[in-house]
Residue, then its C-alpha position, 0 to 999 in steps of 0.5 A: m511522507d516518510s521522508s522529509d524531502w518527499p515533495a522533491i522526490l514526488g515532483e521529480m518522479r512525476r517529471r521523469l515518468p510517463t503520464d500513464v504511470v500512476l503515482g501515490i504518496g504514503t505514509v499519511m498520518d494525522d499530522t500529515v493530512c494537511d500536506l495532501a493538497r501539496a501532494a495532489a499538486l505534485g501529481a499524487a493520484f492516491a494516498l496510503s496510510p496504515i491507519d485512518p487518519l483524522g480527516f484523511v478520507e475527506e481531504c483526499h475526496r476534496r483533492g481528487v486523490l484516491a484515499v487508501p486508509s487501513g482497516l483490519t476487521s470486517n467492521e473497520c473495513w465496512r465503515l471505511h467503505c460506507r464513508g466512500v473509500r473505494l480501496i481499503k488497505l487490509f493492514h497488517a495482512g500478515t497477521v491474518s491469512p487470505a482465508i479471513l479475506k475470503s470469509m469477509l468478502d463472502v458476506t453480502p454486501l461486504s463483497s462490494m469492498n475493494i481490498l488491498p492486503s499489505g504488510g506481510v504480502s510477498p511474491g510467495n503468497a500474493e496468488a493466495w490473496w488474489a484467489a481470496g478476493a483481493c483486488c490488488v496487493g501491496m508488497g513494499s520491501n517484500l517485492v524489492g528487497q529488505e536492504l532498501g532502507l538499510e545503510p549500504g555496506s552495513a552487515q544488515f544490508e549485506a545480509a538482506a541483499s544476500t537473502w534477496e539474491a538467494s531466493e526472493r529475487e526469483a520469487a518476485r520475477r516469477l510473480f510477473a512472468 
């Protein structure tokens, strides 16, 4: 929902991709919770947010969409879990380390939470997050390159593309080897 044409993009992706590809939508904020019905109708199976928007979890449950709100502390994550959240985005994971996740999940009953670290996760540290108990990880531009959101041909784009080619592309490839 970061793009004004997200409905067209989501709809086109759903039409073009095989039905076994699970599509989702982001970034849901307080003012876009009302768009979840449309996102579900267009094929979104999950919805991500860097926060816990007002009414987000409840609206996702109503629409049959997997809600993925964010928390950072064990208390925030546990409260989301108690509200029926099946996958919790640990955001900004880059500000902490996998050790905090391991410590959190070593406490019963917190070990029943499914945590997705995001924001600072990269091909270079994904294994450490999985070893700490993450059920999956979110990488975004750390997986596909920082130039994705930049103006092609700009100095910033060229620098980011060069960095990607020099080191990050190979790290991403090894992650899936």
